[in-house]
C-alpha positions in Angstrom: 24.3 5.2 11.9 21.2 7.2 12.3 17.8 5.5 12.5 16.4 4.9 9.0 13.5 7.2 8.0 12.5 5.5 4.8 12.2 2.0 3.3 15.3 2.4 1.1 17.3 3.6 4.2 16.0 0.6 6.2 16.9 -1.8 3.3 20.4 -0.2 3.0 21.0 -0.5 6.8 19.8 -4.1 6.8 22.1 -5.0 3.9 25.1 -3.2 5.5 24.5 -4.9 8.9 24.1 -8.4 7.3 27.4 -7.9 5.4 29.1 -6.7 8.5 27.8 -9.8 10.4 28.9 -12.2 7.6 32.3 -10.5 7.3 32.8 -10.9 11.1 32.0 -14.6 10.9 34.0 -15.2 7.7 37.1 -13.8 9.4 37.0 -16.7 12.0 38.7 -20.0 11.2 36.5 -23.1 10.9 37.2 -24.2 14.5 36.2 -20.9 15.9 33.0 -20.8 13.7 31.9 -24.2 15.0 32.8 -23.7 18.7 30.0 -23.8 21.3 29.4 -20.7 23.4 29.8 -20.8 27.2 27.0 -22.6 29.1 24.1 -20.5 30.1 23.8 -18.5 26.9 20.5 -18.6 24.9 22.1 -19.8 21.7 24.7 -22.5 21.8 26.8 -21.5 18.7 26.9 -19.3 15.7 24.5 -21.5 13.7 21.9 -21.1 16.5 22.3 -17.3 16.3 21.9 -17.3 12.5 18.8 -19.5 12.7 17.4 -17.3 15.5 17.8 -14.2 13.3 16.3 -16.1 10.3 13.2 -17.1 12.3 12.7 -13.5 13.5 12.9 -12.4 9.8 10.3 -15.0 8.8 8.0 -13.8 11.6 8.4 -10.2 10.6 7.6 -11.0 7.0 4.4 -12.8 8.1 3.4 -9.9 10.2 4.0 -7.5 7.3 2.0 -9.7 4.8 -0.9 -10.0 7.2 -1.0 -6.3 8.1 -0.8 -5.4 4.4 -3.8 -7.7 3.7 -5.8 -5.9 6.4 -5.5 -8.7 8.9 -4.3 -8.4 12.5 -1.2 -10.6 13.0 -0.7 -12.4 16.3 2.0 -10.7 18.3 3.9 -12.4 19.6 3.6 -15.1 16.9 2.7 -18.6 18.0 
């Protein structure tokens, strides 16, 4: 998919990728969904990956809100 050039394109791409990720996870059986990754990986399991993505989303929303308010957000966030 081409790089989005507008907010609606970005939103559509984000929705499509989220649905793709959730579809991938939902195709796994419960044992596979809860299995730990091999040692040495940053995230230990799927739950860790999802929480990592959620945290990045929250940081991005904070940066956006601060920037829209004329403030300079801390990057990287504390």
